[in-house]
NUPA-484553 format. One line per 10 residues: number of its first residue (from 0); their letters; for each residue x, y, z of N, C-alpha, C. Coordinates in steps of 0.02 Angstrom, whole numbers, plus 50000, padded with zeros to 5 digits. Atoms other than C-alpha are relative to their C-alpha. Layout:
NUM	a	X:Y:Z:X:Y:Z:X:Y:Z ~ ...
END
This chain:
0	mfiesinfil	50082:50016:49987:55428:54406:53166:49977:49965:50060 ~ 50004:50023:49921:55442:54291:53326:49980:50054:50037 ~ 50008:49958:49929:55475:54427:53441:49955:50049:49987 ~ 50079:49957:50022:55331:54531:53346:49947:49981:50023 ~ 50049:50032:49985:55222:54406:53386:49984:49994:50082 ~ 50001:50001:49911:55264:54383:53578:49976:50065:50020 ~ 50031:49922:49970:55249:54576:53599:49930:50007:49990 ~ 50067:49968:50015:55086:54590:53513:49959:49944:50043 ~ 50049:50057:49963:55007:54423:53622:50009:50024:50072 ~ 50005:49966:49938:55084:54501:53784:49974:50066:50015
10	iiflatiqsi	50048:49936:50003:55015:54665:53746:49939:49992:50014 ~ 50066:50007:50003:54863:54599:53702:49962:49971:50079 ~ 50024:50022:49944:54835:54497:53864:50006:50040:50061 ~ 49985:49962:49953:54910:54628:53990:49939:50059:49989 ~ 50063:49956:50007:54790:54759:53911:49929:49979:50013 ~ 50070:50037:49976:54625:54641:53926:49996:49984:50070 ~ 50008:50012:49927:54674:54603:54112:49975:50077:50018 ~ 50013:49914:49980:54684:54800:54134:49930:50004:50003 ~ 50084:49961:50028:54532:54841:54048:49934:49965:50055 ~ 50045:50012:49948:54443:54721:54180:49995:50014:50060
20	igigvlvlgt	50008:49971:49937:54496:54755:54325:50030:50051:50018 ~ 49957:49938:49980:54595:54921:54311:50080:50003:49993 ~ 49914:50014:50001:54781:54849:54340:50012:49934:49960 ~ 49973:50039:50023:54870:54717:54251:50054:50007:49953 ~ 49940:49973:50045:54994:54790:54122:50076:50007:50038 ~ 49940:50015:49966:55119:54837:54265:50003:49946:50035 ~ 49995:50049:49972:55074:54726:54397:50019:49939:49991 ~ 49966:50077:50006:55087:54559:54302:50048:50022:49940 ~ 49951:50004:50047:55196:54618:54152:50085:50025:50029 ~ 49945:49979:49970:55330:54685:54263:50040:49924:50032
30	pilllinvpm	49981:50072:49984:55363:54520:54352:50024:49946:49936 ~ 49986:50048:50057:55343:54413:54179:50057:50028:49969 ~ 49951:49983:50036:55469:54521:54094:50062:49991:50033 ~ 49954:50020:49952:55591:54502:54251:50018:49937:49993 ~ 49988:50076:50004:55578:54322:54239:50035:49971:49948 ~ 49965:50025:50078:55627:54319:54055:50072:50032:50007 ~ 49912:49969:50002:55792:54415:54113:49996:50076:49961 ~ 49994:49931:50005:55732:54581:54055:50010:50062:50042 ~ 49969:49956:49970:55817:54734:54129:49935:50049:50017 ~ 50058:49938:49966:55701:54858:54238:49995:50046:49964
40	ldtinfllpv	50014:49931:50018:55731:54990:54151:49972:49974:49928 ~ 50023:50028:50061:55694:54906:53988:49923:49994:50002 ~ 50077:50009:49993:55525:54847:54059:49957:50058:50011 ~ 50050:49946:49997:55481:55012:54116:49981:50022:49944 ~ 50003:49994:50087:55519:55059:53939:49938:49994:49959 ~ 50033:50033:50027:55416:54938:53871:49928:50018:50014 ~ 50065:50011:49970:55262:54932:53980:49958:50070:50009 ~ 50020:49952:49976:55228:55107:54035:49952:50027:49934 ~ 50047:49975:50044:55151:55167:53867:49942:49951:49975 ~ 50069:50042:50012:55035:55018:53848:49956:50011:50048
50	siitsllnif	50063:49996:49945:54970:55045:54024:49966:50069:49996 ~ 50029:49939:50015:54938:55231:53981:49929:50006:49960 ~ 50061:50016:50052:54839:55188:53817:49948:49977:50029 ~ 50046:50048:49981:54744:55054:53906:49966:50025:50059 ~ 50018:49951:49950:54714:55175:54051:49948:50041:49986 ~ 50048:49936:50036:54644:55318:53943:49950:49958:49962 ~ 50047:50033:50053:54533:55183:53842:49942:49982:50068 ~ 50029:50012:49949:54465:55119:54012:49956:50076:50023 ~ 50044:49951:49959:54422:55297:54090:49949:50023:49939 ~ 50026:49988:50057:54347:55328:53905:49924:49980:49998
60	ifkikknflf	50050:50031:49989:54232:55196:53930:49958:50002:50059 ~ 50035:49984:49917:54179:55245:54117:49962:50061:49975 ~ 50030:49964:50031:54138:55398:54029:49939:50006:49965 ~ 50047:50007:50039:54028:55347:53900:49936:49955:50047 ~ 50046:50044:49958:53932:55235:54022:49982:50045:50050 ~ 50021:49961:49956:53918:55378:54138:50003:49970:50085 ~ 49985:50035:49944:53995:55280:54276:50061:50012:50043 ~ 49919:49968:49973:54156:55375:54333:49989:50009:50087 ~ 50012:49970:49931:54152:55394:54513:50059:49996:50049 ~ 49935:50016:49941:54290:55424:54656:49995:50044:50046
70	nierfknfli	50012:49971:49929:54314:55499:54816:50048:50060:50002 ~ 49957:49959:50010:54371:55678:54812:50058:50007:50052 ~ 49949:50016:49957:54465:55672:54964:50051:49953:49998 ~ 49953:50045:50023:54561:55527:54926:50035:50004:49942 ~ 49978:49966:50072:54591:55598:54752:50061:50058:50031 ~ 49954:49959:49992:54678:55743:54837:50068:49990:50029 ~ 49948:50027:49959:54778:55658:54958:50050:49966:49949 ~ 49957:50037:50071:54841:55545:54791:50035:50054:49973 ~ 49987:49946:50029:54867:55701:54707:50075:50040:50030 ~ 49974:49948:49960:54963:55796:54848:50074:49949:50036
80	iclpsvfigl	49946:50049:49947:55071:55652:54929:50023:49934:49957 ~ 49974:50056:50015:55081:55500:54828:50037:50029:49932 ~ 49974:49973:50066:55113:55579:54639:50076:50023:50006 ~ 49931:49970:50005:55266:55678:54701:50057:49946:50023 ~ 49958:50034:49956:55332:55530:54788:50053:49938:49936 ~ 49990:50047:50060:55348:55436:54612:50077:50034:49987 ~ 49941:49983:50021:55502:55548:54579:50047:49992:50043 ~ 49955:50023:49966:55588:55499:54713:50023:49919:49998 ~ 49987:50060:50031:55581:55318:54672:50037:49993:49949 ~ 49973:50003:50063:55637:55358:54500:50067:50017:50007
90	vllkffhkfl	49928:49966:49982:55783:55455:54573:50058:49928:50027 ~ 49965:50064:49976:55836:55291:54669:49997:49948:49947 ~ 49969:50060:50062:55818:55190:54517:50054:50028:49959 ~ 49931:49955:50023:55922:55314:54435:50085:49971:50013 ~ 49946:50014:49948:56067:55282:54558:50022:49929:50007 ~ 50004:50066:49971:56037:55098:54605:49981:49954:49962 ~ 50052:50068:50037:55938:54992:54454:50067:49963:50001 ~ 49954:50049:50009:56125:54923:54433:50007:49948:50064 ~ 49973:50037:49945:56147:54855:54618:49923:49962:50026 ~ 50057:50033:49979:55962:54804:54650:49975:49937:49973
100	nfdylvssii	50031:50054:50028:55884:54637:54633:49935:50004:49985 ~ 50068:49989:49997:55717:54678:54567:49951:49938:49997 ~ 50038:50063:49995:55656:54493:54556:49969:50010:50073 ~ 50022:50002:49936:55654:54499:54748:49963:50065:50022 ~ 50039:49931:49981:55601:54684:54771:49915:49997:49981 ~ 50061:50004:50024:55444:54643:54661:49961:49954:50024 ~ 50022:50042:49976:55414:54489:54724:49959:49998:50063 ~ 50023:49990:49921:55406:54542:54909:49936:50062:49998 ~ 50050:49971:50009:55286:54687:54858:49937:49963:49976 ~ 50055:50044:50014:55165:54565:54786:49979:49962:50058
110	iislifrnni	50013:50038:49929:55176:54445:54932:49969:50041:50069 ~ 50040:49945:49959:55141:54594:55039:49914:50008:49975 ~ 50070:49992:50047:54987:54628:54927:49963:49947:50018 ~ 50055:50063:50002:54918:54461:54953:49985:49985:50090 ~ 50002:50014:49920:54950:54450:55146:49944:50038:50008 ~ 50036:49954:49976:54865:54596:55180:49933:50041:49978 ~ 50063:49991:50038:54728:54607:55053:49933:50012:50034 ~ 50041:49996:49981:54601:54574:55169:49970:50045:50048 ~ 49998:49960:49932:54634:54665:55321:50025:50080:49997 ~ 49965:49943:50014:54712:54818:55248:49956:50057:50027
120	skflnkmski	50043:49948:49995:54555:54931:55271:49998:50002:50091 ~ 49995:49985:49935:54544:54899:55463:50070:50026:50029 ~ 49930:49978:49999:54738:54939:55468:49997:50060:49996 ~ 50000:49922:50026:54726:55108:55396:49942:50026:50053 ~ 50043:49969:49967:54564:55145:55498:50021:50006:50068 ~ 49975:50007:49945:54654:55106:55662:50064:50061:50004 ~ 49917:49973:50000:54816:55205:55605:49990:50088:49996 ~ 50013:49935:50011:54840:55399:55619:49994:50028:49911 ~ 49998:49970:50065:54835:55521:55467:50085:50004:49966 ~ 49927:49983:50030:55023:55538:55475:50025:49940:49967
130	vnysilmfig	49964:50066:50019:55055:55350:55456:49945:49983:49922 ~ 50040:50014:50085:54909:55343:55293:50044:50035:49954 ~ 49967:49963:50056:55013:55481:55223:50061:49965:49993 ~ 49930:50027:49990:55175:55398:55255:49985:49934:49931 ~ 50020:50066:50058:55093:55229:55153:49987:50027:49950 ~ 50013:49964:50072:55039:55346:55008:50088:50022:49985 ~ 49925:49972:50009:55222:55411:55006:50028:49941:49979 ~ 49960:50093:50005:55293:55223:54999:49972:49979:49944 ~ 50006:50036:50055:55176:55179:54879:50032:50043:49930 ~ 49971:49989:50056:55230:55310:54758:50073:49991:49996
140	iihglsnsgg	49928:50015:50006:55419:55284:54800:50022:49936:49966 ~ 49969:50057:50022:55408:55107:54770:49976:49964:49922 ~ 50022:49998:50087:55299:55123:54594:50055:50036:49958 ~ 49948:49969:50043:55444:55247:54537:50067:49925:49996 ~ 49931:50026:50008:55585:55124:54584:49981:49917:49976 ~ 50008:50059:50026:55499:54954:54543:49922:49969:49956 ~ 50071:50009:50055:55326:54974:54423:49941:49966:50067 ~ 50052:50056:49970:55233:54881:54584:49973:50023:50035 ~ 50049:49956:49950:55155:55028:54689:49917:49987:49979 ~ 50060:50009:50029:55002:54993:54575:49966:49928:50049
150	sllsmilinl	50056:50057:49973:54953:54823:54660:49998:50026:50080 ~ 50014:49982:49933:54983:54906:54837:49935:50047:50010 ~ 50045:49948:50012:54873:55054:54781:49930:49966:50000 ~ 50060:50045:50023:54731:54936:54714:49974:49979:50054 ~ 50008:50047:49957:54729:54825:54856:49962:50057:50060 ~ 50027:49969:49958:54692:54972:54970:49930:50028:49984 ~ 50041:49978:50025:54576:55054:54860:49923:49947:50011 ~ 50048:50040:50016:54468:54904:54842:49967:49973:50097 ~ 50024:49999:49941:54460:54871:55027:49964:50061:50027 ~ 50014:49941:49978:54406:55064:55061:49934:50008:49959
160	nnsksetrse	50071:49972:50033:54254:55071:54931:49955:49939:50014 ~ 50068:50040:50003:54088:54982:54945:49974:49988:49923 ~ 50025:49988:50070:54040:55014:54779:50062:49970:49947 ~ 49956:50034:50050:54125:54897:54633:50033:50056:49936 ~ 49986:49953:50044:54102:55046:54519:50045:50049:50018 ~ 49957:49952:49973:54191:55180:54619:50078:49960:50014 ~ 49950:50054:50000:54322:55036:54648:50022:50018:49927 ~ 49958:49994:50075:54365:55028:54460:50022:50065:49991 ~ 50004:49933:50012:54336:55206:54439:50066:50032:50017 ~ 49928:49959:49963:54482:55260:54567:50056:49961:49969
170	itlfylllvl	49933:50032:50010:54596:55123:54526:50022:50024:49935 ~ 50000:49989:50058:54569:55162:54352:50049:50073:49984 ~ 49993:49915:49996:54580:55360:54368:50092:50010:50041 ~ 49926:50005:49958:54748:55332:54512:50051:49981:49942 ~ 49944:50035:50032:54840:55216:54408:50023:50040:49934 ~ 49969:49951:50066:54845:55333:54244:50038:50040:50035 ~ 49960:49941:49954:54896:55473:54354:50071:49992:50020 ~ 49959:50032:49977:55016:55366:54433:50065:49994:49944 ~ 49980:50018:50045:55076:55297:54270:50032:50062:49942 ~ 49981:49918:50036:55089:55483:54184:50056:50021:50030
180	vqftifcilf	49929:49973:49973:55204:55547:54297:50059:49962:50008 ~ 49930:50046:49983:55322:55394:54315:50021:50002:49920 ~ 49958:50008:50081:55335:55394:54109:50030:50057:49989 ~ 49963:49939:50017:55370:55587:54108:50052:49993:50032 ~ 49946:50007:49949:55484:55581:54248:50060:49946:49963 ~ 49965:50041:50015:55571:55419:54172:50023:50019:49922 ~ 49983:49981:50045:55580:55509:53999:50054:50048:50008 ~ 49943:49942:49987:55690:55651:54068:50045:49956:50042 ~ 49945:50032:49949:55800:55535:54182:50021:49960:49951 ~ 49945:50063:50036:55830:55387:54064:49997:49999:49918
190	gfnqdlvqls	50008:50003:50069:55767:55444:53894:49938:49943:49968 ~ 50050:50041:50025:55649:55342:53792:50010:49962:49930 ~ 49975:50054:50029:55686:55201:53671:49920:49971:49940 ~ 50043:50024:50032:55555:55189:53539:49999:49959:49950 ~ 50001:50062:50049:55614:55051:53441:49993:49936:50051 ~ 50022:50042:49948:55518:54925:53550:50007:49913:49959 ~ 49976:50065:50025:55557:54775:53427:50082:49986:50012 ~ 49930:50009:49992:55743:54803:53440:50021:49985:50071 ~ 49984:50017:49959:55729:54819:53612:49986:49935:50031 ~ 49999:50050:49988:55662:54660:53643:50039:49954:49963
200	rntly	49936:50051:50026:55787:54573:53522:50063:49992:50050 ~ 49940:49993:49965:55911:54646:53626:50004:49965:50072 ~ 50029:50016:49944:55828:54594:53800:49982:49913:49995 ~ 50027:50061:49985:55766:54415:53766:50065:49960:49974 ~ 49934:50028:50030:55954:54362:53666:50026:50001:50033
END
């Protein structure tokens, strides 16, 4: 009963954060679970369904409010470059998850996001399209490998948009697609454990 309560509180907390700012379930949930020694594969298995449901609800709310806006050009680049790269990250995860220190990897991504959060738009505007495309590819790979690509993606979108409505819409839409692709490929490569309560018992004790 105690484990079930922890799961419920954690899910509600992360889902609430994601509903407010567009991200949260993976960006916050991944380091939290890693800190309590939950393995990366179990962390992904536990968090992805929660993130998908939350993002779907957010988009539904945006549609009701008729406040769903996004940049078509960025959306196309995201679909063509970033999403396919998630597969590469998950393949790397498949072969190297037993050897990588995900605490360090996820922490490094979060620190990088914080350092460049205010200057990333200036940096991107100075770079060529090839460099910008490479960054999108890197985000997809990192997300498939560590669940942390969303923090980099949201940082970029926040800096590129002038409208808060467009920022939230893009973050929610891109994040939903990112997680849907990740979850589909993850289930194919690793399978999916539906017994989340038993999963938590195995990883917390």
